[in-house]
C-alpha beads as a LAMMPS data file, in Angstrom:
LAMMPS data file: protein, C-alpha beads

105 atoms
104 bonds

1 atom types
1 bond types

-500.0 500.0 xlo xhi
-500.0 500.0 ylo yhi
-500.0 500.0 zlo zhi

Masses

1 110.0

Atoms # bond

1 1 1 -14.349 -2.900 -9.295
2 1 1 -10.618 -2.221 -9.174
3 1 1 -8.402 -3.507 -6.378
4 1 1 -5.834 -0.886 -5.363
5 1 1 -3.027 -1.353 -2.855
6 1 1 -1.931 1.683 -0.860
7 1 1 1.393 1.466 0.982
8 1 1 1.520 3.838 3.956
9 1 1 3.798 2.295 6.568
10 1 1 4.388 5.523 8.499
11 1 1 1.098 7.177 9.442
12 1 1 1.238 10.966 9.287
13 1 1 -0.953 13.841 8.127
14 1 1 0.484 13.911 4.581
15 1 1 -0.126 10.208 3.982
16 1 1 -3.579 10.462 5.509
17 1 1 -4.408 13.376 3.172
18 1 1 -3.102 11.406 0.159
19 1 1 -5.173 8.371 1.122
20 1 1 -8.251 10.555 1.602
21 1 1 -7.770 12.077 -1.901
22 1 1 -7.369 8.612 -3.400
23 1 1 -10.552 7.423 -1.679
24 1 1 -12.441 10.450 -3.070
25 1 1 -11.010 9.896 -6.573
26 1 1 -11.845 6.164 -6.587
27 1 1 -14.992 5.727 -4.479
28 1 1 -15.881 2.333 -6.002
29 1 1 -12.385 0.841 -5.752
30 1 1 -11.476 -1.798 -3.196
31 1 1 -8.649 -0.045 -1.297
32 1 1 -6.264 -2.357 0.530
33 1 1 -3.942 -0.563 2.941
34 1 1 -0.499 -1.958 3.798
35 1 1 0.567 -0.220 6.984
36 1 1 1.981 -0.640 10.476
37 1 1 -0.179 -1.438 13.518
38 1 1 -0.060 2.281 14.400
39 1 1 -1.166 3.179 10.881
40 1 1 -4.023 0.706 11.047
41 1 1 -5.518 2.539 14.003
42 1 1 -5.285 5.907 12.257
43 1 1 -5.944 5.101 8.584
44 1 1 -8.291 2.078 8.690
45 1 1 -11.521 4.099 8.205
46 1 1 -10.271 5.186 4.760
47 1 1 -9.613 1.647 3.467
48 1 1 -11.762 -1.405 2.746
49 1 1 -9.143 -3.877 3.969
50 1 1 -6.061 -3.354 6.154
51 1 1 -2.840 -5.374 6.176
52 1 1 -1.124 -4.235 9.360
53 1 1 2.041 -6.334 9.266
54 1 1 4.172 -3.247 8.606
55 1 1 7.673 -3.402 7.191
56 1 1 8.770 -6.813 5.917
57 1 1 11.847 -7.572 8.022
58 1 1 14.133 -10.177 6.529
59 1 1 14.248 -11.718 3.065
60 1 1 11.676 -14.420 3.804
61 1 1 9.057 -11.942 5.031
62 1 1 9.841 -9.608 2.112
63 1 1 9.285 -12.368 -0.449
64 1 1 6.121 -13.557 1.331
65 1 1 4.715 -10.023 1.152
66 1 1 5.662 -9.710 -2.532
67 1 1 3.917 -13.045 -3.206
68 1 1 0.796 -11.903 -1.327
69 1 1 0.680 -8.715 -3.395
70 1 1 1.150 -10.746 -6.580
71 1 1 -1.692 -13.109 -5.711
72 1 1 -4.099 -10.219 -5.169
73 1 1 -3.516 -9.024 -8.780
74 1 1 -3.957 -5.355 -7.922
75 1 1 -4.749 -3.016 -10.793
76 1 1 -2.558 -0.310 -9.211
77 1 1 -0.252 0.280 -6.261
78 1 1 0.059 3.720 -4.700
79 1 1 3.311 3.835 -2.745
80 1 1 2.991 6.692 -0.259
81 1 1 6.305 5.703 1.350
82 1 1 8.551 5.885 -1.725
83 1 1 11.199 4.179 0.412
84 1 1 14.022 2.091 -1.079
85 1 1 12.432 -1.150 0.192
86 1 1 9.055 -0.446 -1.385
87 1 1 10.706 0.736 -4.612
88 1 1 12.526 -2.601 -4.906
89 1 1 9.350 -4.519 -4.118
90 1 1 7.701 -3.394 -7.343
91 1 1 10.211 -5.510 -9.289
92 1 1 9.316 -8.585 -7.198
93 1 1 5.575 -8.473 -7.898
94 1 1 4.229 -10.303 -10.937
95 1 1 2.095 -9.491 -12.839
96 1 1 3.276 -5.916 -12.440
97 1 1 0.522 -3.468 -11.594
98 1 1 0.854 0.251 -12.277
99 1 1 3.111 1.402 -9.448
100 1 1 2.820 5.068 -8.533
101 1 1 5.289 6.680 -6.144
102 1 1 4.024 9.544 -4.001
103 1 1 6.531 11.585 -2.077
104 1 1 5.421 12.818 1.326
105 1 1 4.719 16.524 1.506

Bonds

1 1 1 2
2 1 2 3
3 1 3 4
4 1 4 5
5 1 5 6
6 1 6 7
7 1 7 8
8 1 8 9
9 1 9 10
10 1 10 11
11 1 11 12
12 1 12 13
13 1 13 14
14 1 14 15
15 1 15 16
16 1 16 17
17 1 17 18
18 1 18 19
19 1 19 20
20 1 20 21
21 1 21 22
22 1 22 23
23 1 23 24
24 1 24 25
25 1 25 26
26 1 26 27
27 1 27 28
28 1 28 29
29 1 29 30
30 1 30 31
31 1 31 32
32 1 32 33
33 1 33 34
34 1 34 35
35 1 35 36
36 1 36 37
37 1 37 38
38 1 38 39
39 1 39 40
40 1 40 41
41 1 41 42
42 1 42 43
43 1 43 44
44 1 44 45
45 1 45 46
46 1 46 47
47 1 47 48
48 1 48 49
49 1 49 50
50 1 50 51
51 1 51 52
52 1 52 53
53 1 53 54
54 1 54 55
55 1 55 56
56 1 56 57
57 1 57 58
58 1 58 59
59 1 59 60
60 1 60 61
61 1 61 62
62 1 62 63
63 1 63 64
64 1 64 65
65 1 65 66
66 1 66 67
67 1 67 68
68 1 68 69
69 1 69 70
70 1 70 71
71 1 71 72
72 1 72 73
73 1 73 74
74 1 74 75
75 1 75 76
76 1 76 77
77 1 77 78
78 1 78 79
79 1 79 80
80 1 80 81
81 1 81 82
82 1 82 83
83 1 83 84
84 1 84 85
85 1 85 86
86 1 86 87
87 1 87 88
88 1 88 89
89 1 89 90
90 1 90 91
91 1 91 92
92 1 92 93
93 1 93 94
94 1 94 95
95 1 95 96
96 1 96 97
97 1 97 98
98 1 98 99
99 1 99 100
100 1 100 101
101 1 101 102
102 1 102 103
103 1 103 104
104 1 104 105
């Protein structure tokens, strides 16, 4: 079973639709959702595990989040935010999973 991280910090209809499509495409995958507390309330039913710490504020929190992602050894990361912070994060995660950027509709 593949472990897939989905980054959706800002919950909206487009990100919810993308997460729903991913869940349908990978029904056996373990989907871990990185989101905000607001996103956890809205998107949690579509994921197997929810990390609701939201945006990593400050360099220490950013590096701790990158380390946590590294330790999980995800097979893929689907970045529904495609924000500068999450784009930089992919270079801080080792080993590097396939990192797919999805632009919001």
